[in-house]
FILOSE-166242 format. One line per 3 residues: number of its first residue (from 1); their letters; for each residue x, y, z of C-alpha. Coordinates in steps of 0.001 Angstrom, whole numbers. Layout:
residues N
NUM> A> X Y Z; ...
end
This chain:
residues 476
1> MSG> 132596 93655 33642; 130946 97049 33276; 132507 98950 36216
4> ETI> 129740 101593 36499; 128628 102540 40009; 124930 102393 40886
7> LVA> 123639 104236 43957; 120672 102525 45623; 118478 104137 48308
10> DDD> 115715 102131 50024; 114824 101765 53701; 113959 98088 53125
13> RGI> 117066 96031 53844; 115734 93145 51789; 115385 95346 48697
16> RTI> 118905 96710 49163; 120297 93199 49455; 118462 91885 46383
19> LSE> 119538 94813 44220; 123134 94706 45426; 123450 90998 44656
22> ALG> 121587 91053 41330; 123365 94121 39943; 126681 92992 41362
25> RLG> 126419 89743 39401; 126001 91850 36249; 129324 93575 36957
28> YDV> 128089 96827 38483; 129553 98396 41633; 126569 98937 43945
31> RAA> 126482 101331 46911; 123314 101059 48992; 121870 103423 51604
34> ADA> 118778 103342 53805; 118007 107066 53661; 117803 110024 51291
37> GTL> 120458 112026 53109; 123233 109533 52452; 122184 109248 48815
40> WNW> 122229 113037 48396; 125684 113227 49978; 127044 110711 47436
43> ITK> 125433 112573 44552; 126843 115988 45541; 130309 114446 45744
46> GEG> 129981 113348 42123; 129731 109647 42879; 127700 107107 40906
49> HLV> 126640 106703 37284; 122993 105827 38029; 120564 106210 40947
52> ITD> 117848 103754 41982; 115673 105208 44739; 112512 104450 46649
55> VVM> 109919 107204 47035; 109134 106962 50761; 112192 107000 53030
58> PDG> 112603 107898 56719; 114135 111314 56048; 112481 112406 52842
61> DGL> 110700 111738 49582; 112701 110286 46705; 110621 112291 44233
64> DLL> 111709 115528 45917; 115322 114621 45162; 114736 114487 41416
67> PRI> 114706 118250 40641; 117672 118752 42975; 119618 116037 41163
70> RRV> 118803 117642 37819; 120184 120961 39040; 123522 119654 40318
73> RPD> 124016 116667 37980; 121669 116932 34979; 123200 113896 33233
76> LRV> 122708 111531 36184; 119755 109249 35480; 117337 108103 38166
79> IVM> 115119 105023 38344; 112261 105435 40838; 110634 102538 42697
82> SAR> 107456 102827 44767; 104826 100775 46546; 102440 103709 46035
85> NTL> 101405 102318 42696; 99094 105008 41342; 98968 107018 38161
88> MTA> 100022 110103 40107; 103206 108436 41341; 104149 107440 37799
91> LRA> 103229 110889 36483; 105192 112775 39157; 108223 110573 38636
94> TER> 108137 111215 34887; 107453 114952 35235; 110341 115410 37659
97> GAF> 112824 113745 35374; 112927 110058 36319; 114350 107861 33587
100> EYL> 112006 105015 34548; 109313 104295 37125; 108880 100761 38477
103> PKP> 106050 99793 40856; 106735 97479 43789; 106874 94555 43862
106> FDL> 109018 94942 40750; 110142 92318 38294; 113914 91943 38599
109> SAL> 114372 91403 34872; 112436 94607 34154; 114681 96509 36555
112> TDA> 117923 95157 35093; 116642 96005 31620; 115908 99564 32812
115> VRR> 119424 99778 34265; 120982 98779 30930; 118894 101351 29081
118> ALA> 119620 104067 31631; 123377 103583 31337; 123169 103878 27555
121> PAG> 123256 107435 26086; 119883 109181 25729; 117985 112081 27302
124> VVP> 114720 112969 28951; 113012 116335 29249; 110604 116362 32194
127> APG> 107704 118787 32486; 107047 120328 35900; 103665 119856 37485
130> EES> 101800 118962 40644; 98301 117626 41076; 96334 116075 43891
133> EEK> 96002 112324 43593; 92404 112508 44765; 91472 114291 41533
136> LPL> 92509 111369 39373; 89653 109438 37757; 91627 106182 37569
139> IGR> 91580 103749 40472; 93798 100678 40840; 97293 99468 41672
142> SPA> 97243 96074 39944; 100116 95086 37617; 97774 95470 34635
145> MQD> 97062 99090 35570; 100741 99804 36180; 101370 99203 32470
148> VYR> 98642 101747 31685; 100088 104312 34102; 103599 104007 32677
151> VMA> 102416 104619 29121; 100220 107525 30199; 103026 109135 32186
154> RVM> 105376 108985 29187; 102951 110604 26725; 101085 112967 29075
157> ATD> 103149 116039 28214; 103250 115336 24466; 100857 115817 21550
160> LTV> 101286 112236 20343; 98120 110568 19061; 96940 107793 21381
163> MIA> 94764 104803 20482; 93002 103320 23527; 91822 99744 22985
166> GES> 89601 97990 25471; 86297 96250 26024; 83146 98254 26589
169> GTG> 82925 99557 30133; 86650 99558 30914; 86884 103353 31210
172> KEL> 88420 104467 27919; 86980 107985 28137; 88337 108336 31689
175> VAR> 91822 107589 30359; 91351 110107 27543; 90221 112764 30020
178> ALH> 93198 112049 32281; 95568 112458 29320; 93974 115840 28714
181> DFG> 93533 117041 32303; 97167 116356 33232; 98701 117264 29870
184> KRR> 99921 120559 28468; 96527 121265 26840; 94654 121082 30166
187> NAP> 93475 124708 29974; 91825 124198 26566; 88634 122242 25764
190> FVA> 88214 118479 25949; 85636 117477 23320; 84314 113939 22820
193> INM> 82326 112408 19989; 80992 108854 19858; 80992 107595 16280
196> AAI> 78407 104916 17063; 75892 107489 18335; 75900 109794 15279
199> PRE> 74097 108995 11997; 76749 108040 9476; 75932 110736 6951
202> LIE> 76106 113446 9610; 79478 112444 11072; 81430 114712 8719
205> SEL> 79226 117671 9665; 79586 116830 13361; 83373 116580 13069
208> FGH> 84167 119455 10723; 81072 121659 10964; 78962 122931 8081
211> EKG> 78110 126203 6403; 74626 127616 6020; 72872 125919 3082
214> AFT> 75457 123129 2842; 72641 120564 2779; 68883 120390 3239
217> GAG> 68040 121602 6718; 71334 123448 7264; 69698 126763 8141
220> ARQ> 72732 128186 9913; 76442 127664 10220; 77385 125040 12817
223> AGR> 80799 124552 14411; 82198 121032 14307; 84015 119142 17056
226> FEL> 87421 120025 15598; 86590 123715 15938; 85150 123289 19427
229> AQG> 88284 121424 20543; 90722 123953 19060; 93838 124107 21211
232> GTL> 92688 121127 23277; 91927 117430 22906; 89456 115700 20584
235> FLD> 88379 112248 21778; 87112 110031 18951; 85251 107221 20709
238> EIG> 84295 104004 18898; 86499 104977 15962; 85760 101618 14306
241> DMP> 82226 102842 13549; 83467 105747 11429; 82180 105414 7836
244> PEA> 84715 105180 4975; 84152 108682 3594; 84710 110245 7028
247> QTR> 87823 108100 7458; 89251 109649 4295; 88623 113190 5548
250> LLR> 90069 112430 8976; 93200 110967 7397; 93647 114176 5400
253> VLQ> 93396 116240 8585; 96002 114095 10321; 98332 114318 7321
256> EGE> 97924 118007 6471; 96818 119517 9788; 93832 121314 8263
259> YTT> 90255 120700 7139; 87328 122371 5418; 83797 122581 6739
262> VGG> 81002 120827 4853; 80027 123332 2172; 83058 125490 2908
265> RAP> 86096 126276 771; 88678 127949 2986; 90955 125526 4847
268> VRA> 90923 125725 8644; 94026 124915 10678; 93446 122082 13166
271> DVR> 95294 122542 16444; 94057 119567 18448; 95467 116476 20072
274> IVA> 93698 113325 18895; 92880 110489 21281; 90903 107638 19723
277> ATN> 89289 104594 21307; 87773 101341 20145; 86364 98107 21494
280> RDL> 86735 96485 18072; 89615 94577 16491; 90588 97188 13914
283> RQF> 93101 94865 12255; 90210 92530 11437; 88286 95521 10086
286> IRR> 91273 96379 7885; 91390 92840 6478; 87665 93057 5708
289> GLF> 88052 96428 4003; 86021 98280 6637; 88807 100460 8033
292> RED> 91645 102233 6273; 95044 100800 7103; 96802 104149 6611
295> LFY> 94376 105831 9016; 94937 103071 11577; 98673 103708 11630
298> RLN> 98103 107470 11882; 95904 106924 14942; 97865 104073 16513
301> VVP> 101017 106110 17192; 100859 105233 20900; 98757 102096 21496
304> LRL> 97333 101819 24998; 95430 98689 26006; 93017 99122 28887
307> PPL> 92618 95788 30724; 89174 94299 31398; 88135 94067 35042
310> RER> 88693 90297 35128; 92419 90937 34583; 92697 93339 37529
313> SDD> 90981 91533 40397; 93511 93088 42808; 91743 96410 42186
316> MAA> 88280 95068 42997; 88138 96205 46610; 89445 99706 45872
319> LAR> 87064 100188 42951; 84015 98905 44843; 84710 101124 47853
322> HFL> 85332 104095 45591; 81937 103663 43915; 80192 103210 47275
325> ARA> 81835 106372 48576; 80785 108286 45480; 77212 106997 45869
328> AES> 77214 108235 49466; 78444 111662 48316; 75448 111841 45983
331> GLP> 73049 111346 48901; 72606 107565 48992; 73135 105655 52281
334> AKT> 76748 104804 53149; 77594 101106 52774; 80582 98889 53500
337> LDA> 81649 95523 52099; 82999 92684 54220; 85782 90343 53097
340> SAI> 83365 87725 51800; 81701 90325 49570; 85055 91274 48033
343> DAL> 85785 87595 47383; 82403 87236 45667; 83167 90237 43470
346> RRH> 86498 88718 42481; 84830 85455 41434; 82531 87171 38939
349> AWP> 83600 87431 35266; 82335 91051 34847; 81327 91077 31181
352> GNV> 80295 94717 31652; 83645 95557 33264; 84059 98589 35550
355> REL> 80742 100069 34420; 78928 96915 35567; 80681 97057 38956
358> ENL> 79758 100722 39384; 76101 100018 38588; 76057 97179 41126
361> MVR> 77517 99369 43887; 74999 102143 43225; 72158 99601 43247
364> LAA> 73356 98181 46572; 73627 101644 48103; 70156 102585 46940
367> LHP> 68219 99385 47627; 69905 97257 50272; 68850 98025 53867
370> ADN> 71916 96738 55765; 74952 98974 56292; 77429 96111 55818
373> IGA> 77110 93870 52764; 78264 90252 52556; 78829 87663 49841
376> EVI> 75233 86370 49797; 73836 89761 48789; 76478 90189 46094
379> EVE> 75817 86748 44613; 72032 87285 44537; 72364 90705 42877
382> IAE> 74771 89396 40233; 72530 86382 39498; 69408 88543 39159
385> SAA> 71201 91001 36873; 72428 88149 34634; 68932 86637 34511
388> SVE> 67376 89928 33399; 69822 90107 30479; 69159 86503 29447
391> QRP> 65369 87027 29493; 65531 89867 26962; 63462 88834 23891
394> VDD> 65726 87877 21016; 63459 89405 18393; 63565 92727 20282
397> NLG> 67321 93203 19898; 67370 95020 16543; 64274 97093 17262
400> AAV> 65560 98067 20692; 68951 99016 19264; 67356 101185 16563
403> NRH> 65083 102803 19150; 68032 103597 21426; 69994 104998 18490
406> LKT> 67134 107252 17357; 66524 108447 20919; 70196 109423 21200
409> YFD> 69935 111249 17882; 66834 113198 18920; 68310 113976 22345
412> AHE> 71432 115357 20670; 69324 118193 19241; 68351 119360 22744
415> GGL> 64597 119329 22299; 64641 120570 18725; 63844 118503 15666
418> PPP> 66523 116940 13466; 66922 118295 9924; 64194 117281 7426
421> GLY> 64542 114042 5452; 64923 111779 8482; 63170 108756 6917
424> QRI> 65514 108513 3944; 68573 109185 6110; 67701 106316 8456
427> LRE> 67071 103959 5527; 70443 104904 4039; 72078 104480 7420
430> MER> 70699 100927 7678; 71597 100053 4085; 75204 101235 4163
433> PLI> 76505 98977 6992; 74425 96035 5729; 75941 96252 2253
436> SLS> 79437 97003 3607; 79356 93979 5897; 78086 91765 3090
439> LGA> 80889 92924 793; 83389 92330 3580; 82048 88832 4240
442> TRG> 82329 87947 531; 85797 89567 227; 84490 92167 -2215
445> NQI> 82836 89685 -4578; 79755 91630 -5706; 78031 88646 -7296
448> RAA> 78176 86685 -4025; 77237 89766 -1999; 74169 90377 -4197
451> ALL> 73093 86747 -3718; 73617 87031 45; 71462 90156 194
454> GLN> 68838 88857 -2218; 69414 91762 -4607; 69917 91993 -8329
457> RNT> 73623 92529 -9135; 72879 95789 -10967; 70814 97004 -8005
460> LRK> 73732 96300 -5687; 76113 98220 -7953; 73721 101146 -7982
463> KIR> 73480 101105 -4179; 77282 101040 -3887; 77520 104158 -6067
466> ELD> 74637 105996 -4376; 75840 105282 -864; 79512 105808 -1738
469> IAV> 80469 102449 -225; 84115 101388 -297; 84455 97915 -1798
472> PRE> 87171 95807 -77; 90528 95556 -1848; 90116 91801 -2313
475> QK> 87341 92446 -4834; 87273 90224 -7893
end
């Protein structure tokens, strides 16, 4: 039997009973109170080896006790429980020194595991802070989002590199911005770059900047994203689309903490926090030779999986109402959803995730005449949206994708023209992924890849050299 005393504070008698019985069976001496005052009295008398407290109690806030506990008994660990299951609750608990935060309803095995860890020697160093919950960009209290909040709260005040994995439309950039806005670099820039939206041969220039005359069309020095993000956070979106040569340079920055501009010689110190994101399976890319394994492990220091909307149906109502409220703030008519509409939303698979839900709510606010929306309207809108996607001409897919990509590229130059040599750059940009994918599919066998592409083997070898394409390790 362990013999340690655990102090429990919760105004719910049922919770007190469950914890007393469960922890008592494990050999702990449990003392339970219904209010913060009794708990504080025990603590000041030096009683207890661990505290488990609710946040909302009749005579106070459990989170307000945390800094007071740290002042009088800095070694006493505290586990916080709360039915207010938001990112802010998890963040405040972590910042104020909680050993662990558990949302209600909690899993009893998770709590007993936290108790065992809390009673083992270790230490936490909280960072003070206070923010309004309304400012947070993340909505949802589902169990799937609780896992996200706990990870975010633990790494918010650090410079650890975070890799956010999730399907398109799940809100990866919102998570990255929250990590920045509530972290210690919040007063410095947040800079984002989408690897899929930048021509492959210009990614290095976009990331690291270039000197005047570094390449054709480089008429002036240009700062890269690393320089623009100095002191802050650099968000590398769609990291799986980064070409091999840029991967090598990024790895060097992560290893050495410095970089050189394109055409430059003097090293520049990189003081940025890296947050990366992907909707790809990077481990598959590694096996196919399309992504460096050493870079993956440098980026994947803290993996954070963002759940798709279908895994967080409990958040559907809150998300839908949030988007309707935001649409009303922008000048669109105010709308409400009845219970049948929420049920209809929960039945949908949401292949476009939160972004698809947001678009639907804006469309309803803009186009639907009734103030209150029911299931029939939701089902019709979802069916019509799905039909419009299915009717897209198959032979238009590649052309449309290229057109969208080029439009993004032109728009990025804010009305100006891209550097000269656009035709050859686009051809090279099409050739490189085509050859890389073919080499990956044939496990680096250049004879088979040449046959697949319909090229002469010598021509393929020449293209590999010219385009500086990394051949997979499985090559024969």
